[in-house]
N, C-alpha and C positions, 0 to 999 in steps of 0.2 A: 604565443601561448594561449591555449584555450581556457576561458574562464569557467569556473565551476557554476552550475546553475544554482541560483538562489532558491532555497526551500521556502514555499509560501505556506504559512501556517494560518489556519482559520480557527477562530474561537467556536466553541459549541453553539453559542447563540447565533453566530454568523451562518453556520450550517443550517440551523433551524429556519432562520429568516429566508435563506436562499431556497430551502425546500418549500416553505410556505408560498413564496413568490412564484416558484415554478408551478405549483398545483393550482394557484389562482389563474395563471396564464393559460394553463392547460384547460381549465374549466371554461374560461372565457372563450377559448378556441372552439370547444364543442358547442357552446351557446351560439357563437357566431355562425358556425357551420350549419347548425340546425335552422337558425333564422334565415340564412341565405337560401335554404331550401324551402322556406315557407312552412316549416314543420312546427308542431307544438311538442310539448314534452311527451305526449302520448303517441305520436306518430310511429316511432320506431317499434314501440311495444305492440301496437296494433298490427303493424307489418309482420313482426315476428310471430304473433299469434296466428294470423291467417296463413302465413307461409311456412309455419312450423319450423322456426329456427330460433336459437337463443339470442336474446338481446339484454342489455342493461335495463332494469326496471325503471319506470319513470321516476320513482322515488329516489333511487340511487343516482339517476342521471341529474336530478335537481341538485342534490348535495354536491355532486362532482362539479357541476357548472358553477356553484358558489365558491368552489375551492376549499371545501370543508370535508372532503371524503376521507382524509387520512391515508393509510396505506391501502392501496387497491390490490385485489387479488389478481393473479395472472390471468384468470378467466376473463376479467373485464377487458383486457387488451385484445385478447383473441376474439371477443364478441365484437369489439370495434373493427377489428380487421375483417371479419366476416361481413359485417354491414357494409363496410367500404368496398369490399370485393363485389358484392352483389350490386351495388350501385354502379361500379365501373363496368361490369358485364351486363347490366340491365337484366339481372336474374331475379325477376320479381317473385318467382314462386307462385303458389296457388292463391293469388290475391283475387278475391271476389268483389270487394267494395270498390265502386267507382270513384269514390272520394279518395281512397288510398291510391288508386291507379293514377289519378290526376296529380297527387302529391309526389309520386315516385317518378313519373315520366321525364320531368325536367330537373329532378334532383341531381346534384353533382357530388362525386366522391371527393374525399379530402386528399389533396396532393401536396407535396412539398413545393418549395420555390423552384426546384429543378424539374418539376413535373412528375416526379416518382410518386406512384400510388402508395400511400402509407399502409404499412402492415403492423402487426402487433409490436414488433421491436421498435418501430418508429414512434408509435403512440406511447410506449413505455419510456423511451428515451426522452420524449418531450415531457412526460409527467415528472421525471426525476430531474429535469433541467439540463440534460445532456444534448438536447436538440431544441433549437428555437421554433417557436410558433411560426408557420408560414405567414408571410406579410399579408396575404389575402384575408387572414382570420385574426389579425391583430386589432382591427377596428370593429367595434360592436355594430352590427347591422340593426336597422330599425325593425321592430317586430311587425309581423303581418297584422293588419288591423281591418276590421269591418267598418262600414259607415256608421253603424251604431256605436262601436267602441270609440271611434274618433269624436263622435258627438258627445260621448260621456267625458272624454278628456277635455273638451272645450267647456262643457258645463261645469266641470270641477275647477277650471281656471277662473271662470266668471264668479263661481261661488266663493272662491278664496278672495278675489278682489272685493266683492261686496262685503265679505266679512271684515277685511281690513279697513275699508271705508267707514263701516258702521262702528267698529270698535274705536277707531280714532276720531270719529265725528268730523270727518273731512268733507270739504266741498266736493260733490261728486264729479262735476264738470272739470274742475281744476286737477283733481286727482287722476282722472282718466287721461287728461292731456299730458300730465307728468309721466304716467305709465307708458304711454305710446312713445314718448320721447326716448325711452330706455331701449327701444328696438332700433336697429340700423334703419336708415332712411328708406331703403328699398323694401323693407318689410312693414313699414308703418301703415300704409293704406289698408293692406289686407288685415293687419292686426286690429285696426280700428273697427273694421267690419265684424271680425270675430268677437270683439268685446261687446258688440251690439246684439244682433239676432242671428248672425250667420255662424257657420261652423267650418273648421278646416276640414278638407277631405282627407281620406287616408293617404293619398299620394302626397298632399301638401305636408302632412305631418311627417311623412317619411323623409321629405326634403329638409325638415326642421329638426330631424333627429340629431342630437349632439350630446351624448351622455358624458358626465363628468364624475369626479370622485365624490361629489356631494350628493349624487343620486338624482340629479336633475337631468331628465332624459331629453326633453324638447326645449328648443331655444325660447319659446314664449314663457315657459316656466322660469327660466333664467332672468328674463326681463322682469317678471313679476317679483322674483326674490329680491333683485336689486332695488326695485321700487319699494318693496315691503320694508327693506332695511332703513329706508329714509322715512318710513311712516309707521313708527311703532304705535301700539295702542295707548290711549290716554290712561295715565295712572292717577286714580283719585286718592287724595289724602284722607 
């Protein structure tokens, strides 16, 4: 005798939570796709302007990537489809900027795990949670970075360390040794150099990219946070 299927009832809050999670996953997917192609938030808009086709504005793209866009109009999914089609067919259009040409030539279209080129229906299905994000785009890629930007990241790290040591009135040498010990052994030598006068290169930072829910993007920042928790500032009475 065939058993009747059990009806699954979802609370309204459960539906809202699922919807929110789907939108965040979708936004993260677009962010990862963009970063894998080495694009900024402005690249697609600049391409659309030069080649004269409609794309999502960089302001709206930023909101979507953060998972805060709310209900997207159908137009947005067709704009993503057109962008994807042009990448797949290498249909650059009338692009004059050499910088844009360089960003487009190696850019990859977004495909599903089965290799299918995504169209408007696929993008929409993913946005509402009916289709999973392809595995390739589930992990956030490191952002493209110039040597100047990697230098700034390292300077900010050193600045934070100096601030903690000063506020806590710690012995500098001892504090630095304790901080270095927070890094895995294979990273300690290079970390020591960076804490001195050297900087990580963009390639090195890319290898150390490891975002988490607390917003810590690079592993050295996580080591600093762990160390910082053990070195709170002195509170005077």
